C-alpha positions in Angstrom: 4.4 -26.5 13.8 7.3 -26.4 16.4 10.5 -24.8 16.7 13.6 -26.8 17.6 14.1 -27.3 21.5 16.8 -25.5 23.5 20.3 -26.7 23.0 22.0 -28.4 25.9 24.4 -25.5 26.5 22.8 -22.3 27.7 24.3 -18.8 27.0 25.6 -16.9 30.0 23.1 -14.9 32.0 25.0 -11.8 31.5 24.1 -11.5 28.0 21.4 -9.0 26.7 17.9 -10.6 26.5 16.6 -11.7 23.2 13.1 -12.8 22.2 12.8 -16.4 20.8 9.8 -18.4 19.6 9.8 -21.7 21.2 6.4 -23.2 20.3 3.4 -22.4 18.0 0.4 -24.5 18.8 -3.2 -24.4 17.9 -5.7 -23.4 20.5 -7.9 -26.1 22.3 -11.1 -27.1 20.7 -13.1 -25.2 23.3 -11.4 -21.9 22.2 -13.3 -19.4 19.9 -12.9 -20.3 16.3 -11.1 -17.1 15.5 -8.4 -17.7 18.1 -6.6 -20.0 15.8 -2.9 -19.6 16.8 -1.1 -19.2 20.0 2.4 -17.9 19.8 4.7 -18.2 22.8 7.6 -15.9 23.0 10.1 -16.7 25.7 13.2 -14.9 26.9 16.4 -16.2 25.3 19.9 -15.1 26.3 22.2 -14.8 23.3 26.0 -14.3 24.0 26.7 -14.1 20.3 25.0 -10.6 19.7 26.1 -7.9 22.1 23.6 -5.0 22.4 24.2 -2.2 19.8 25.8 -4.6 17.3 24.1 -6.4 14.3 25.4 -9.9 13.3 25.6 -10.6 9.6 25.1 -14.1 8.4 27.2 -15.4 5.3 26.0 -18.0 3.0 27.6 -19.2 -0.2 29.8 -16.1 -0.4 26.9 -13.8 0.0 25.8 -11.9 3.1 22.4 -11.7 4.4 20.4 -8.3 4.0 20.4 -6.0 6.8 18.5 -2.7 7.5 21.3 -0.5 6.1 20.8 -2.1 2.7 17.4 -0.3 2.4 19.3 2.7 1.2 20.6 0.7 -1.8 17.2 -0.7 -2.9 15.4 1.0 -5.8 11.7 0.7 -5.4 9.9 0.5 -8.6 6.2 1.6 -8.9 3.4 3.1 -11.0 4.3 1.5 -14.5 2.6 3.4 -17.3 2.5 1.6 -20.7 2.5 4.3 -23.5 -0.7 4.2 -25.8 1.3 2.7 -28.7 2.7 -0.1 -26.4 6.3 0.7 -27.2 7.6 2.0 -23.9 6.9 2.2 -20.1 7.3 5.2 -17.8 7.6 4.2 -14.1 8.7 5.8 -10.7 11.9 4.8 -9.1 12.1 5.7 -5.4 15.3 5.6 -3.1 15.7 6.3 0.6 18.1 9.1 1.4 19.7 8.4 4.8 21.4 11.8 4.6 18.3 13.8 3.9 16.0 11.5 6.0 13.5 11.3 3.1 12.3 9.5 -0.1 13.7 10.7 -3.3 11.9 9.7 -6.6 12.4 10.1 -10.3 10.6 8.9 -13.5 12.2 6.4 -15.6 11.5 5.0 -19.1 12.2 1.6 -20.6 11.6 0.4 -24.3 9.8 -2.8 -25.0 12.0 -3.4 -27.9 15.1 -3.7 -25.6 17.8 -1.5 -24.1 18.6 -0.2 -20.7 16.1 1.8 -18.7 16.9 5.5 -18.6 16.2 8.2 -16.2 13.6 10.6 -17.7 13.3 13.3 -15.0 15.8 14.9 -12.7 13.9 16.6 -10.1 15.8 17.2 -6.8 13.2 15.7 -4.7 10.2 13.7 -6.0 8.8 13.1 -9.4 5.6 11.1 -9.3 2.4 10.0 -11.3 3.7 9.8 -14.9 0.7 9.9 -17.3 0.9 9.7 -21.1 -1.2 11.9 -23.2 -3.7 10.0 -25.4 -1.6 10.5 -28.5 1.7 9.4 -26.7 3.5 12.7 -27.5 3.6 14.2 -23.9 4.0 12.9 -20.4 2.4 14.7 -17.5 3.8 14.3 -13.9 4.0 15.7 -10.5 7.1 17.2 -9.1 8.5 19.0 -6.1 11.1 21.2 -7.7 11.8 23.8 -5.0 12.5 23.4 -1.3 9.3 23.0 0.8 7.4 23.2 -2.5 4.1 21.1 -2.8 3.7 18.6 -5.7 2.9 20.6 -8.9 1.7 19.6 -12.4 4.4 19.5 -15.3 4.2 18.6 -18.8 7.2 17.2 -20.8 7.7 16.0 -24.4 7.7 12.2 -24.7 11.2 12.2 -26.2 12.6 14.4 -23.4 13.2 18.1 -23.0 12.5 20.9 -20.5 9.4 20.4 -18.5 6.6 23.1 -18.5 5.0 24.0 -15.1 1.3 24.1 -15.5 0.3 24.8 -11.9 1.4 26.8 -8.8 -1.2 26.1 -6.3 -0.7 26.6 -2.6 -1.8 23.1 -1.6 -0.3 21.2 -4.4 -1.8 18.8 -6.8 -2.7 15.1 -6.9 -4.7 12.6 -9.0 -3.8 13.7 -12.5 -5.8 12.4 -15.5 -5.8 13.3 -19.2 -9.0 14.3 -21.2 -9.8 12.1 -24.2 -8.7 14.8 -26.7 -5.3 15.3 -24.9 -5.9 19.1 -24.6 -6.7 19.3 -20.8 -5.9 17.6 -17.6 -8.1 17.3 -14.6 -6.7 17.0 -11.0 -7.4 17.4 -7.4 -6.1 20.2 -5.2 -7.0 21.1 -1.6 -8.8 24.4 -1.1 -8.6 26.6 2.0 -6.8 25.9 5.2 -4.6 27.9 7.5 -1.0 28.1 6.7 1.0 25.9 9.0 4.0 27.1 10.8 7.2 25.9 9.3 10.2 27.3 11.3 10.9 26.5 14.8 10.4 30.1 15.8 7.0 30.2 14.2 6.0 26.9 16.0 6.8 28.5 19.4 4.6 31.5 18.8 1.0 31.4 20.3 -1.7 31.1 17.8 -5.6 31.5 18.0 -7.4 28.4 18.9 -8.9 26.1 16.3 -12.8 25.7 16.2 -13.4 22.2 15.1 -17.0 21.1 14.4 -16.2 18.0 12.4 -15.3 14.5 13.6 -13.1 13.9 10.6 -10.7 16.8 11.2 -7.3 15.4 10.9 -5.5 12.6 9.0 -2.1 11.1 9.9 0.5 12.4 7.4 -1.8 15.3 6.3 -2.5 17.2 9.3 -5.7 19.2 9.8 -8.1 18.8 6.9 -11.4 20.1 8.4 -10.9 23.6 6.8 -9.0 22.2 3.7 -11.2 20.2 1.2 -9.8 18.6 -2.0 -11.7 19.8 -5.2 -11.6 19.0 -8.9 -9.7 21.4 -11.2 -9.1 21.5 -15.0 -6.0 23.1 -16.7 -5.2 23.3 -20.4 -1.9 22.3 -21.8 -1.5 25.8 -23.3 -0.6 27.2 -19.9 -3.9 28.8 -19.1 -5.0 29.2 -15.4 -6.4 26.2 -13.8 -10.2 26.2 -13.4 -12.0 25.0 -10.3 -15.0 22.9 -11.0 -16.4 21.7 -7.6 -16.6 23.5 -4.3 -18.3 23.4 -0.8 -17.5 21.7 2.5 -17.0 18.3 0.7 -13.9 16.3 0.0 -13.7 15.2 -3.7 -11.5 12.1 -4.9 -10.4 10.2 -7.9 -11.7 12.3 -10.9 -12.0 10.6 -14.3 -13.0 12.0 -17.8 -16.2 10.6 -19.5 -15.5 9.0 -22.8 -16.9 12.0 -24.8 -14.8 14.6 -22.8 -17.8 16.7 -21.8 -17.9 15.8 -18.1 -15.9 14.4 -15.2 -17.0 11.8 -12.7 -15.5 11.8 -9.2 -16.1 10.3 -5.7 -17.3 12.5 -2.9 -19.3 12.2 0.4 -21.9 15.0 0.1 -24.8 13.5 2.1 -25.9 15.2 5.4 -24.7 12.2 7.5 -21.1 12.2 6.0 -19.5 13.0 9.3 -21.1 10.0 10.9 -20.4 7.2 8.4 -17.9 6.2 5.7 -20.2 6.3 2.7 -19.5 8.3 -0.5 -21.0 8.4 -4.0 -20.2 8.9 -7.6 -20.9 12.3 -9.0 -20.8 13.9 -12.4 -20.0 17.5 -13.3 -19.8 19.2 -16.6 -16.2 19.9 -17.8 -17.1 23.6 -17.9 -18.5 23.7 -14.4 -22.0 23.4 -13.0 -23.9 21.6 -10.4 -22.8 17.9 -9.8 -25.3 15.2 -10.4 -25.2 12.1 -8.1 -25.0 8.8 -9.9 -25.0 6.2 -7.0 -27.2 5.6 -3.9 -25.0 6.1 -0.9 -24.5 2.4 0.0 -20.9 2.5 1.1 -17.7 4.1 0.4 -16.8 4.3 -3.4 -13.5 5.0 -5.1 -11.6 4.8 -8.5 -14.4 5.2 -11.1 -13.4 4.0 -14.7 -15.4 4.6 -17.7 -15.8 1.7 -20.2 -14.4 2.6 -23.8 -18.0 2.7 -25.2 -18.9 5.3 -22.5 -22.0 3.4 -21.3 -20.8 1.9 -18.1 -18.7 3.1 -15.0 -16.7 0.4 -13.0 -15.6 1.3 -9.4 -14.5 -0.2 -6.2 -16.6 -0.3 -3.0 -17.2 -2.0 0.2 -21.0 -2.5 0.4 -22.6 -1.3 3.6 -22.1 1.5 6.1 -19.3 1.4 8.6 -18.7 -2.3 7.9 -14.9 -2.5 8.2 -13.5 -5.9 7.3 -15.7 -6.7 4.4 -14.1 -7.5 1.0 -13.8 -4.6 -1.4 -15.8 -5.6 -4.5 -16.0 -4.3 -8.2 -19.3 -2.7 -9.1 -20.6 -1.3 -12.2 -23.3 1.4 -12.8 -24.8 3.0 -16.0 -22.7 6.2 -16.9 -26.0 8.2 -16.4 -26.7 6.7 -13.0 -29.0 3.9 -11.9 -28.8 0.5 -10.4 -25.3 -0.7 -9.4 -24.3 -4.3 -9.4 -21.3 -6.3 -8.1 -19.4 -8.3 -10.8 -17.0 -9.8 -8.1 -19.3 -11.0 -5.3 -18.8 -14.7 -6.3 -15.0 -14.5 -5.6 -14.2 -14.3 -1.8 -11.3 -12.1 -2.2 -10.8 -8.5 -1.7 -10.4 -6.5 -5.0 -9.0 -3.3 -3.3 -5.4 -4.4 -3.2 -4.1 -1.2 -5.0 -5.2 2.3 -5.5 -5.4 1.8 -9.3 -8.6 2.1 -11.3 -10.4 -0.9 -12.8 -9.0 -1.4 -16.2 -11.5 -2.0 -19.0 -10.9 -4.3 -22.0 -10.9 -2.7 -25.4 -14.3 -4.3 -26.2 -16.0 -3.1 -22.9 -16.8 -6.6 -21.8 -14.4 -7.0 -18.8 -12.4 -5.3 -16.3 -8.9 -6.1 -14.8 -8.3 -5.3 -11.0 -5.8 -6.3 -8.4 -6.9 -9.0 -6.0 -5.4 -10.1 -2.7 -5.2 -13.9 -2.5 -3.6 -15.9 0.3 -0.4 -13.7 0.5 -0.3 -12.8 -3.2 -1.5 -9.7 -5.0 -2.3 -10.5 -8.6 -4.4 -9.3 -11.5 -7.8 -10.8 -12.2 -10.2 -10.2 -15.1 -13.9 -9.8 -14.2 -16.5 -10.2 -17.0 -19.3 -7.7 -16.8 -21.8 -10.3 -18.2 -23.5 -12.3 -15.6 -22.7 -15.9 -15.3 -19.1 -15.8 -16.5 -16.3 -16.7 -13.9 -13.4 -14.4 -13.1 -9.9 -15.5 -14.3 -6.6 -14.8 -12.9 -4.3 -13.1 -15.5 -1.1 -12.5 -13.5 -0.2 -14.3 -10.4 2.6 -16.6 -9.2 3.7 -16.0 -5.6 4.4 -12.3 -5.9 2.8 -8.8 -5.2 1.9 -6.6 -8.0 2.0 -2.8 -7.1 0.7 -1.2 -10.3 -0.4 -1.9 -13.8 -1.5 -0.3 -17.0 -2.4 -1.1 -20.7 -1.7 0.0 -24.2 -4.5 1.9 -25.9 -5.7 -1.1 -27.9 -5.7 -3.3 -24.8 -3.5 -6.0 -26.2 -0.4 -5.5 -23.8 -0.2 -5.1 -20.0 2.6 -3.6 -18.2 3.0 -4.2 -14.3 5.4 -3.9 -11.5 5.7 -6.8 -9.1 8.1 -7.9 -6.3 8.7 -11.3 -4.7 10.2 -12.4 -1.5 13.6 -12.6 -3.1 13.5 -9.6 -5.5 12.3 -6.0 -5.1 9.7 -4.9 -7.6 10.7 -4.7 -11.4 8.7 -3.8 -14.5 7.1 -6.6 -16.6 5.1 -6.8 -19.7 2.9 -9.4 -21.0 -0.2 -9.9 -23.3 -3.7 -9.1 -22.1 -4.3 -12.7 -21.2 -1.1 -12.9 -19.3 0.9 -15.0 -21.7 4.3 -14.2 -23.0 5.5 -12.4 -20.0 8.9 -10.6 -20.0 10.9 -8.7 -17.5 11.9 -5.3 -18.7 14.0 -4.0 -15.9 16.8 -5.3 -13.4 17.6 -2.2 -11.5 18.4 -4.1 -8.3 20.4 -6.9 -9.9 23.8 -5.8 -8.8 22.6 -5.6 -5.1 20.7 -8.8 -5.2 23.7 -10.6 -6.4 25.5 -9.5 -3.3 23.0 -10.7 -0.7 21.3 -14.0 0.3 17.5 -13.4 0.4 14.9 -15.6 2.0 11.4 -16.8 1.0 8.7 -17.1 3.7 7.6 -20.5 4.7 3.8 -20.8 4.7 2.0 -22.9 7.3 -1.7 -23.1 7.8 -4.3 -23.7 10.6 -7.8 -24.9 10.1 -10.5 -24.0 12.7 -14.3 -24.1 12.3 -13.9 -24.7 8.6 -11.5 -21.7 8.1 -8.0 -22.2 6.7 -5.7 -19.4 8.0 -2.3 -18.8 6.5 0.8 -17.7 8.4 4.5 -17.3 7.5 7.9 -17.6 8.8 10.9 -15.8 7.4 14.0 -17.8 8.1 17.4 -16.0 8.6 20.1 -16.3 5.9 22.1 -19.5 6.5 19.3 -21.1 8.4 20.3 -24.4 10.0 17.4 -26.8 11.1 17.6 -27.6 14.8 19.3 -24.4 15.8 17.5 -21.8 17.9 17.1 -18.3 16.5 15.9 -15.1 18.1 12.4 -14.5 16.8 10.6 -11.3 15.9 6.8 -11.4 16.0 5.8 -8.9 13.2 2.6 -7.1 13.6 1.2 -5.2 10.5 -1.0 -2.2 10.7 -4.2 -1.5 9.1 -5.6 -4.0 10.2 -6.9 -4.7 6.7 -3.7 -5.8 5.1 -1.8 -9.0 4.6 1.5 -10.8 4.8 2.8 -13.1 2.2 4.9 -13.2 -1.0 6.3 -9.7 -0.7 9.8 -8.4 -0.4 10.5 -8.3 3.4 14.1 -9.4 4.0 15.8 -6.6 5.9 16.2 -8.8 9.0 17.4 -12.0 7.6 21.1 -11.0 7.7 21.1 -10.3 11.4 20.4 -13.9 12.5 16.8 -13.3 13.5 13.8 -15.0 12.1 10.4 -13.3 11.7 7.0 -14.7 12.3 4.2 -13.2 10.5 0.8 -14.4 11.5 -2.6 -13.8 10.0 -4.1 -10.9 12.1 -7.4 -9.6 13.2 -9.2 -7.7 10.5 -7.5 -9.1 7.4 -9.8 -9.1 4.4 -7.5 -10.7 1.9 -9.5 -14.0 2.0 -12.7 -15.1 3.7 -13.4 -11.5 4.4 -17.2 -12.0 4.9 -17.0 -15.4 6.6 -14.8 -13.7 9.4 -17.8 -11.5 10.3 -20.5 -12.3 12.7 -24.0 -12.6 11.6 -24.9 -9.3 13.2 -22.3 -7.6 11.0 -19.6 -7.0 13.5 -16.2 -8.1 12.8 -14.7 -10.9 14.9 -11.7 -10.2 17.0 -9.4 -11.9 14.7 -8.3 -15.1 13.0 -5.1 -15.0 15.1 -4.7 -13.6 18.4 -1.0 -13.9 19.5 -0.4 -14.9 23.2 2.9 -13.3 24.2 5.1 -14.0 27.0 7.2 -11.0 27.9 10.9 -11.5 28.9 11.1 -12.2 32.7 12.2 -9.0 34.4 14.4 -9.5 37.6 12.3 -10.6 40.7 9.1 -10.4 38.8 6.9 -13.4 37.8 6.3 -13.9 34.0 3.1 -12.4 32.7 1.1 -13.5 29.7 -0.3 -10.9 27.5 -3.2 -11.6 25.1 -4.4 -8.7 22.9 -5.6 -8.3 19.4 -2.7 -6.6 17.4 -4.5 -3.5 16.6 -5.4 -3.0 20.3 -1.9 -3.2 21.6 -1.4 -0.4 24.4 1.7 1.7 24.6 3.1 0.4 28.1 2.7 -3.4 28.4 3.6 -4.1 24.7 6.5 -1.8 24.3 9.0 -4.6 24.6 7.1 -6.4 21.8 6.9 -3.8 19.2 7.9 -0.4 20.5 5.6 2.7 21.0 2.8 2.7 18.4 2.6 6.4 17.9 4.1 9.6 19.2 1.8 11.9 21.1 2.0 14.2 18.2 3.2 14.2 14.7 3.7 11.1 12.4 6.2 8.4 12.2 9.5 9.1 10.7 10.3 8.3 7.0 12.8 5.6 7.8 15.4 4.6 10.4 18.2 2.3 9.4 19.6 2.3 12.9 16.6 0.6 14.3 18.8 -2.6 14.5 20.0 -1.3 17.9 16.7 -1.8 19.5 15.9 -5.4 20.4 12.4 -6.7 19.7 11.0 -3.2 18.7 10.1 -3.7 15.2 7.0 -2.1 13.9 5.5 -1.9 10.5 3.2 0.9 9.1 -0.3 0.1 8.1 -2.8 2.3 6.5 -6.6 1.8 6.4 -6.8 3.7 3.2 -4.1 1.9 1.4 -4.1 -1.7 2.5 -2.2 -3.0 -0.5 0.7 -5.4 -0.1 2.2 -4.0 -3.2 1.1 -0.6 -3.2 3.8 2.3 -3.2 3.0 3.6 0.3 2.6 0.2 2.0 5.6 -1.2 0.2 7.9 1.6 1.4 6.7 1.1 5.0 7.2 -2.5 4.8 10.7 -2.0 3.7 11.5 0.7 6.3 10.1 -0.4 9.7 9.8 2.4 12.3 11.1 2.2 15.8 10.0 4.0 18.9 
């Protein structure tokens, strides 16, 4: 694929430098098979866009999207279908430029028709709506007071005043109802030093920290070596929460057994847990006790889900220790422990697209999971009986970011976005038929702007077909030159593709989105060496920096996740600050040429997941 050659007339040399893609060529046959694409970025002087200004392109009476539009987009995530299949609760997130943070509330829409309505009115964030088994109550997490952590609230399904069930110092996550609807299990970190909040406190001298663990700090969470999440249970009657697990272990993803007598969770409790990424499924009695291990420490496990008959647990895992880059697979194990088996190994796709539990069918014969497939994120059904092939239920050039089902399993609800539409709520039958869109929260805004769809092109090397995308600007004219931004996602286990990603199309730039090293959305196992190490990448961009005065042009070749902070700053900006985390968003980043960076997260590699979607819509600039 080639981009149109330079026009005869050249812009004046006094104009600010712009970055423009002039050619994209496959590497010679002698090149390594994973070095598939060479991207040359040459300097381009553009007199039409003075520094500090942002050009808007008009097309058919509609303007192109610009970064400032991010504050108008309503991000729809976490759809939860009520047990009776009559309504869907979901989260709507917006970006507040004034407060420099995300704001979120829970909305509800009826399947019978009618406009969506706001269900909660918290001042900051209301998250994780979860229907009680009988559908009469809705549990959710909320930050109701300034500097408050997320706490658990309970509210009648028809509305009313929410009742606060927890007031824990470190907040609450991962809420799940008991089968009888009388209790809720959740996670809450235990221990930890109180971090200084005011500037005066931060300036004061503090005793040194004694750290003996390699895994002592996470971006966005701070120090975690002395603060471990554990499983709690609380009754809906307002009684005090009861802690079920303890110790120097981090617990995750609790789920109730079908009989309500025990809770299964994921945790790394083996002696070598600081040296590898493995974890296991554990079971603890709902009244407390010593946890029982159910799996055999063969890799990281997450998101256990009980079959309706209570006999089997489905979960997600990446088989092997410290083998980053392999596909995440769906495994099943007997509910009392035993030999685990993969039910998705025949499909060379990653099943870890979303942080959503595998969803069992009502007859306990299949599970539904989100699968990344060549730029899409859809829903696939995997039979638990050997010999049966998986089937795609929801697809179609879009990215699903959440899904749920009615109690009888006949209806599915999901939220999905496409390149020309932010995510909305949909409903369909369990087999994917009779799909309907239930919300249009962004219609007024999308009617004002001209959005763009990515153009896919592919390269084949050593039998591997690699996908790449180009996002054209609004009003694109073939044959005309456009400044080009090379977009490098984080992770690196993520993907580009059919996702809403249009905030630059109104400024006259086009974006190049290559397949990068470490992506596991397709051919995950084939991109690994026989000795188990991950190859350096399916696409290693070769980048020409803009020519500085009196200095020769230099060519830089690096794998995206190895970019250093100095040589590549003109390409994507500084990767991280020396301390702290990236800001929530910055709609002013249009002033900085060629310094566009996307957040990536090794733990949430989903295209459509809430965190990844937010970061994709709000690039950070350094």
